[in-house]
DOFILO-706008 format. One record per residue (C-alpha): residue in one letter; x, y, z. Coordinates in steps of 0.05 Angstrom, whole numbers, plus 32768, in hexadecimal, padded with zeros to 4 digits. Each point is the difference from the previous one (the first is absolute). Layout:
BEGIN
aXYZ
...
END
This chain:
BEGIN
m8760889689DA
r80107FF87FA8
l7FD3800D7FDA
t7FFB7FCA7FBC
f7FD37FDF7FE0
d7FF77FB18007
h7FEC7FE07FBA
a80197FAD7FFB
p7FE77FE27FC1
y80327FCF8008
l7FCE7FDC8037
r7FDA7FEC7FC1
p802F7FD27FDB
r800380027FB5
a801D7FD37FC6
d800680367FCF
f7FEB804C7FFB
a7FC78012800D
l7FD980447FE9
g7FC58008802D
l7FEA8040800B
g7FCD801B8035
q7FEC803F8020
a801380368021
p7FE1803E802E
l801C803D7FD0
s801E80258042
s80357FB87FFD
h801880197FBB
l804A801B8020
e80197FD78041
i8027802D8030
d80327FED8034
d80498000802A
d80247FF27FC0
r7FE080377FDF
a80428031800B
p803A7FD27FE5
q7FD87FEB7FCB
l7FED803D7FE0
a8054800F8018
r80157FC37FDB
k7FCC801B7FBC
a801C803F8001
t80507FE07FFC
l7FE47FCE7FC5
w7FDB80427FE2
r804880268002
e803A7FD07FF1
r7FD47FC17FCF
r7FCA802C7FE3
p7FF67FD87FBA
l7FEF7FC08031
v7FCB8018802E
f7FD480237FC9
a7FF07FF67FB6
a7FB980197FDC
e7FF17FF87FB6
p7FEC80447FD8
g7FB4800F800A
s80047FE08041
e80008056802A
a7FBB800C7FFF
a7FF37FB7802B
q804280148028
r7FE7803F800E
e7FBD7FEC8017
a80287FCC8026
l801E802B8029
e7FBD8027800C
v7FEC7FC88024
i80377FEB8025
s80078053801A
a7FB47FF68016
a80127FC78031
v8047801C8014
p7FF4804E8006
g803B80188002
a80207FC58003
p80148000804F
g80407FE2800D
a802080047FB6
s804D80068003
s800A801A7FBB
k7FE5803F7FDD
a80047FDA7FC0
w7FBD7FEB8005
r7FEE804F7FED
e803D80107FDA
p7FDA80187FBE
n80247FDD7FD5
t7FF07FBA802C
p7FDA7FD57FC7
p7FB37FF98029
l80067FB5800B
a804980078023
a7FEC8036802C
a7FC07FDD8016
a802B7FC78018
l8033801A8022
a7FCE8021802B
v7FDE7FBF8019
q80227FBA800E
e7FD77FE87FC8
d801F7FF27FBB
l7FD080147FC5
v7FF37FE67FC9
v7FCB801E7FBD
m7FE47FC97FD8
r7FE080127FBF
a7FCC7FE07FCC
s802080067FB7
a7FC67FE27FCF
c7FF77FB47FF3
a80097FE27FB4
g7FBE7FE3800B
e7FC07FEC8033
g801580078040
d8016801E803A
p8039803D7FEF
v804C7FEA8016
w80138024802F
r80528014800A
l802D801F8030
s800080457FEF
a802D801B802F
g801C7FEB8044
a802380238044
v80207FBC8013
f802C80128039
f7FFE7FBB8027
p7FF67FCC7FC6
s7FF77FB78018
r80417FE77FCD
w7FDA80157FC4
s801680387FD5
l7FDA80417FEB
r8029800F7FC8
a7FFC7FBD7FE2
n7FAF7FFD8002
l7FE4804B7FEC
g7FD17FEA7FD3
a7FF77FC0800C
p7FB77FEB7FFB
f7FDA7FE78047
l80047FBC7FF5
a80457FFC7FE5
l801F802A8045
h7FE67FB48018
g801C7FDC7FC9
p80387FE28027
v7FD77FEF8035
p7FF77FB27FFF
g7FBD7FE7800F
l7FE280287FCB
s7FD37FD37FDD
g7FC27FD88000
a7FD380298041
a804B80228013
a7FF1801D7FB7
a7FC58008800D
r7FFE802C803C
a803080317FD8
r7FDB80087FD1
a7FC58010802B
a803380308027
q800480217FBA
r7FB4800E8001
a800180238043
l803280317FE1
s7FC9800E7FCD
t7FC980008039
a80298022802E
r7FD8803D8020
a8020803A8027
d7FCF7FF78035
r80147FC0800A
l80437FE68017
l801D7FBD7FF7
e803C7FDB8017
r80297FC1800A
f803A7FE18022
g80437FD87FF1
w80417FEB8029
s80397FE97FF8
l804D7FFF8026
t803B80248002
p804280038019
d7FF580428018
a7FCD80398017
a801A80367FC4
p7FBD80117FEB
d80257FFE7FB0
q80047FBC7FE4
r802B800B7FC7
p80057FC27FC5
a804680017FF4
e7FF6801E7FBA
d7FF48038802A
g80387FFB8031
g7FD47FCE8032
l80217FC7801B
g800B7FB67FC9
r7FDB7FD88007
d802B7FC7803A
a801B80438022
f7FB0800F800F
a7FEF7FB7800B
q80307FF28034
g7FF6804A801D
v7FBC7FE8800F
i80197FC28025
a8027801C8027
d7FD9803B801C
p7FBF7FF67FE3
h7FC980418001
v7FBC7FFB7FE4
r7FE2802F7FD5
v7FBC800D7FEF
e7FE3802C7FC3
r7FC480258005
q7FE180167FBE
t7FC380237FFD
l7FE0801F7FB4
r7FCB803D8000
k7FE4801C7FBD
l801F804D7FEC
p7FB180127FE8
r802980427FD6
s802B7FDC7FDC
g7FEB7FB88003
a80307FE08018
v80137FD5803D
l802B80138037
f801F7FCD8020
t801F80078044
i803E7FCF8016
r80137FFB8048
i80347FD9801E
h7FFE7FE3804A
v80407FD88021
t80107FD38035
r80397FD8801C
a7FF27FBF800B
r802780038039
d7FCF8039801E
l7FBC7FD37FE7
a80177FD5803B
a7FF1802D803A
r7FB880097FF4
p7FD37FD8802A
d7FEB7FE17FB9
g803A80027FDF
a800F7FAF8006
t7FBD7FFF7FDB
r8019802B7FD4
l804B7FEA7FEF
h7FD77FBA7FF7
a7FCD801C7FD1
l802F80237FDC
a802C7FB77FF8
d7FC17FDD7FEE
s7FFE80397FC2
l80447FF37FE1
m7FF67FB58000
a7FC7800F7FE0
l801380277FCB
s80087FDD7FB7
p80427FFB7FED
a8000802F7FCB
t7FDE80378029
a803E7FF7802F
a802480067FCC
y7FE480477FF1
k800A80158046
g80457FE18000
l7FF77FCC8035
d800E7FC57FD0
g80397FDA801B
v8005801C8047
r7FAB7FF8801C
e800D7FBF802D
a803880208022
l7FE080398000
a7FBC7FE3801D
d80277FD58036
h80258043800E
l7FB1802D8008
r7FED7FBE8029
d803B8001802C
l7FF280498013
a7FC77FED8014
t80167FCF803B
END
């Protein structure tokens, strides 16, 4: 039997982006399944061939990176199954070393003092992001947490309040508590690394047409946890991809595909555009419903 995880955030339709965080057991910090070997092999290849795209760090982030490596090493002793020796090489940055040993991508957020009263400003200080969901790590290094979600539509009113609550969650994060959230999108293939056009990925039209031709459901699980010595926060980002046609073979496949179509149609126009699906979502929803029959 194939070992995998069954996350399905699309079963709960939302019009706009949500930053809902829930508590999870510390034992669930990392997810290991049957995709481990190919994903680690892909990371090793990207590290050799496209290093500037997958790793970036600000000066001064080294202590937090080392602490993140300690946390990951404790969770995965010896990094069983790691396909690359780079994670043990002395010249490999600590955060990259940690990410090369696990299926998750890793991001370190550090706080900087705010000009006035209120919560500190949390910034992306270091990242080892091998499998992005059409965003550029190097373009976002140093960006404040809220600015990272700035292009995400729906971050006004109640959504903006949720974003500010998530910012506060960084300030109150604890080492003994794991928080998680989920998101979903549709992609044209099962490749875990979905880069934006500026980093060599598909252009917007080619991406949308590829999704129509062969939709794949991409679920992203994010966790956050405090690194107590450095005071930084460690994000993990884990990608799960399922071909929509394979969903149809499940006993509950028809229910899931209809729910996915409903979630797609429930998106606001701005959110559909953010996901790269504006202009095709009606046809895509019809295709998903056809797969369910």
